[in-house]
C-alpha positions in Angstrom: -59.9 5.4 -99.8 -63.2 5.2 -101.7 -62.7 1.9 -103.5 -65.2 -0.9 -102.9 -63.8 -3.9 -101.0 -64.3 -6.6 -103.6 -64.1 -9.5 -101.2 -66.6 -7.9 -98.8 -68.9 -6.9 -101.7 -68.8 -10.5 -103.1 -69.5 -12.0 -99.7 -72.4 -9.6 -99.1 -73.9 -10.4 -102.5 -73.5 -14.2 -102.0 -75.2 -14.0 -98.6 -78.1 -12.0 -99.9 -78.5 -14.3 -102.8 -78.7 -17.4 -100.5 -81.1 -15.6 -98.2 -83.5 -15.2 -101.1 -83.1 -18.8 -102.2 -81.5 -18.0 -105.5 -78.8 -19.8 -107.4 -76.1 -17.9 -109.2 -77.9 -18.9 -112.4 -81.2 -17.4 -111.1 -79.6 -14.1 -110.3 -77.7 -14.0 -113.6 -80.9 -14.6 -115.5 -82.6 -11.6 -113.7 -79.7 -9.4 -114.7 -79.1 -10.7 -118.2 -75.5 -11.7 -117.4 -73.8 -15.1 -117.2 -73.6 -17.1 -114.0 -69.8 -16.9 -114.5 -70.1 -13.2 -114.0 -72.0 -13.6 -110.8 -69.5 -16.2 -109.6 -66.7 -13.7 -110.3 -68.4 -11.0 -108.2 -68.9 -13.3 -105.3 -65.3 -14.5 -105.4 -64.1 -10.9 -105.2 -62.5 -11.1 -108.7 -64.6 -8.4 -110.3 -67.4 -5.9 -109.8 -70.7 -5.5 -111.7 -71.1 -2.7 -114.2 -72.6 0.5 -112.8 -75.7 -0.1 -114.9 -76.4 -3.2 -112.9 -76.4 -1.5 -109.4 -80.1 -0.8 -109.4 -81.4 -4.1 -110.8 -78.9 -6.0 -108.6 -80.0 -4.2 -105.5 -83.7 -4.8 -106.4 -83.0 -8.5 -107.0 -81.3 -8.9 -103.7 -83.9 -6.8 -101.7 -81.5 -4.1 -100.6 -80.9 -0.4 -101.5 -78.1 0.7 -103.7 -76.5 2.4 -100.7 -76.5 -0.9 -98.8 -75.0 -2.6 -101.8 -72.2 -0.1 -102.0 -71.7 -0.2 -98.2 -71.7 -4.0 -98.3 -73.9 -4.1 -95.2 -77.6 -3.7 -94.2 -78.7 -0.4 -92.8 -81.6 0.8 -90.8 -84.3 2.6 -92.9 -83.9 5.8 -91.0 -80.1 5.7 -90.8 -78.8 9.2 -91.8 -76.1 9.6 -94.4 -73.5 12.3 -93.7 -72.1 14.5 -96.4 -68.8 12.7 -96.2 -70.5 9.3 -96.6 -72.6 10.5 -99.5 -69.5 11.8 -101.2 -67.8 8.5 -100.6 -70.7 6.6 -102.2 -70.7 8.9 -105.3 -66.9 8.4 -105.7 -67.4 4.6 -105.5 -70.0 4.8 -108.2 -67.7 6.9 -110.4 -64.9 4.5 -109.8 -67.1 1.6 -110.7 -68.4 3.3 -113.8 -64.8 3.8 -115.0 -64.1 0.1 -115.1 -64.3 -1.0 -118.7 -65.9 -4.4 -118.9 -63.6 -7.0 -120.5 -64.2 -7.3 -124.2 -65.4 -10.6 -125.4 -66.9 -11.5 -122.0 -66.2 -14.5 -119.8 -66.7 -16.9 -122.7 -64.0 -15.2 -124.9 -61.6 -18.2 -124.9 -64.4 -20.5 -125.9 -65.5 -18.3 -128.8 -61.8 -17.8 -129.8 -61.4 -21.6 -130.1 -64.6 -21.8 -132.2 -63.4 -18.9 -134.4 -60.0 -20.5 -135.0 -61.6 -23.9 -135.9 -64.1 -22.3 -138.3 -61.3 -20.2 -139.9 -59.2 -23.3 -140.5 -62.3 -25.0 -142.1 -62.8 -21.9 -144.3 -59.2 -21.9 -145.4 -59.4 -25.6 -146.2 -62.5 -25.0 -148.3 -60.7 -22.1 -150.1 -57.8 -24.4 -150.9 -60.2 -27.1 -152.2 -62.0 -24.5 -154.4 -58.7 -23.2 -155.7 -57.6 -26.7 -156.6 -60.8 -27.3 -158.4 -60.6 -24.1 -160.4 -57.0 -25.0 -161.4 -58.0 -28.5 -162.4 -61.1 -27.5 -164.4 -59.8 -24.2 -165.7 -62.6 -22.2 -164.1 -62.4 -18.5 -163.6 -62.2 -17.3 -159.9 -65.3 -15.0 -160.5 -67.4 -18.2 -160.5 -66.7 -18.5 -156.8 -66.4 -14.8 -155.9 -69.7 -14.7 -153.8 -68.2 -17.4 -151.5 -64.9 -15.5 -151.2 -66.8 -12.2 -150.5 -69.0 -13.6 -147.8 -66.1 -15.7 -146.2 -63.9 -12.6 -145.9 -66.7 -10.4 -144.6 -67.9 -12.9 -142.0 -64.3 -13.7 -140.9 -63.7 -10.0 -140.3 -67.0 -9.5 -138.4 -66.4 -12.8 -136.6 -63.0 -11.7 -135.3 -64.6 -8.6 -133.8 -67.8 -10.1 -132.4 -66.1 -13.2 -131.0 -63.1 -11.5 -129.4 -63.5 -7.8 -129.1 -67.2 -6.9 -128.9 -68.5 -5.2 -125.8 -70.6 -7.6 -123.7 -72.4 -4.8 -121.9 -73.6 -1.5 -123.3 -73.3 1.9 -121.7 -75.9 2.8 -119.2 -77.7 5.3 -121.5 -78.8 2.3 -123.7 -81.0 1.2 -120.8 -82.5 4.7 -120.2 -83.4 5.7 -123.8 -84.9 3.8 -126.6 -81.7 3.6 -128.7 -81.8 1.7 -132.0 -78.0 1.8 -132.7 -74.8 0.3 -131.5 -71.5 2.2 -132.0 -68.0 0.9 -131.2 -65.2 2.7 -133.0 -65.7 2.3 -136.8 -68.5 -0.3 -136.4 -72.0 1.1 -136.7 -75.2 -1.0 -136.3 -78.6 0.6 -136.8 -81.6 -1.7 -137.4 -85.1 -0.1 -137.5 -87.4 -1.6 -134.9 -84.6 -3.0 -132.7 -83.6 -1.5 -129.4 -80.0 -2.1 -128.4 -79.9 -2.4 -124.6 -78.6 -4.8 -122.0 -81.6 -7.0 -122.2 -81.4 -7.6 -126.0 -77.6 -7.2 -126.6 -76.4 -10.5 -125.1 -78.8 -12.4 -127.3 -78.0 -10.3 -130.4 -74.3 -10.8 -129.8 -74.7 -14.6 -129.4 -76.6 -15.0 -132.7 -74.4 -12.6 -134.6 -71.4 -14.7 -133.5 -73.2 -17.8 -134.7 -74.0 -16.2 -138.1 -70.4 -15.2 -138.5 -69.0 -18.6 -137.8 -71.6 -20.5 -140.0 -71.2 -18.1 -142.9 -67.4 -18.2 -142.7 -67.4 -22.0 -142.6 -70.2 -22.9 -145.1 -70.0 -20.2 -147.8 -67.5 -22.2 -149.9 -69.5 -25.4 -149.7 -72.9 -23.7 -150.4 -71.4 -21.9 -153.3 -70.0 -25.1 -154.8 -73.3 -26.9 -154.2 -75.4 -24.1 -155.8 -73.2 -24.0 -158.8 -73.5 -27.8 -159.2 -77.3 -27.7 -158.9 -78.2 -24.4 -160.6 -75.2 -23.3 -162.6 -73.1 -20.2 -161.9 -75.6 -17.7 -163.4 -77.8 -16.7 -160.4 -75.2 -17.6 -157.8 -73.6 -14.2 -157.5 -77.1 -12.7 -156.9 -78.7 -14.8 -154.3 -75.8 -16.1 -152.1 -74.7 -12.7 -150.7 -78.4 -11.6 -150.3 -79.3 -14.8 -148.5 -76.3 -14.5 -146.2 -77.0 -10.8 -145.3 -80.7 -11.7 -144.7 -79.4 -14.3 -142.2 -77.4 -11.6 -140.5 -80.4 -9.3 -140.3 -82.4 -12.2 -138.8 -79.6 -12.8 -136.2 -80.0 -9.2 -135.0 -83.8 -8.6 -135.5 -85.3 -11.8 -134.1 -83.6 -11.8 -130.7 -83.7 -8.0 -130.6 -87.5 -8.1 -130.8 -88.0 -11.3 -128.8 -86.0 -10.1 -125.7 -87.0 -6.4 -125.8 -88.7 -5.3 -122.7 -89.2 -2.1 -120.8 -87.4 -1.5 -117.6 
């Protein structure tokens, strides 16, 4: 009874977007979402997160009430108690929809993750063969093993299961943390909100895949150039510094007030 008609909502959004001369990519850029998400709304295959209602209405030049009603209304149109209750229920229903984990590009990142994992396993097999041939102890390459396993675990989460949008309160308060089950991220000086999070998520995924794929090769190259002595010290530190940069740099670059 109180559900939003997705087809009607999508048609209304598409019409307003065209009236304002915006492409789906333009609208997506203003909302910090993908153009695929906008396309999905307009085709009636999904609804925006409740945190996007105000910025979406502002971008389209309508009120939130008009957006939820899927029609233009006169400025002085009175809203009855029943209509107000219906609008509230629609917002509650909308807020209860959990955004799909991994986002619209989940399949693409899943393929990338699988390819990088295969490359990492091939590197591991090559290193194992070399250790057996030369009689080297596995501790020589343990930094590579450590970083490969860590980045593979983080990569599985960030590429396939991470939230692509944060709860609304991240956009209201200056929150410097991200919690999702057992995962905790807290970086001083970085605000986690829906302006910064898509960029942080992207570069964290990139870090995971590169670290998982290249740790074995970098470890072998460093051993060949500098010997195994300092390897265990600088490789994990350099990798973790890369992870911090993947969070901190986009977090600071794309941070802005509402």
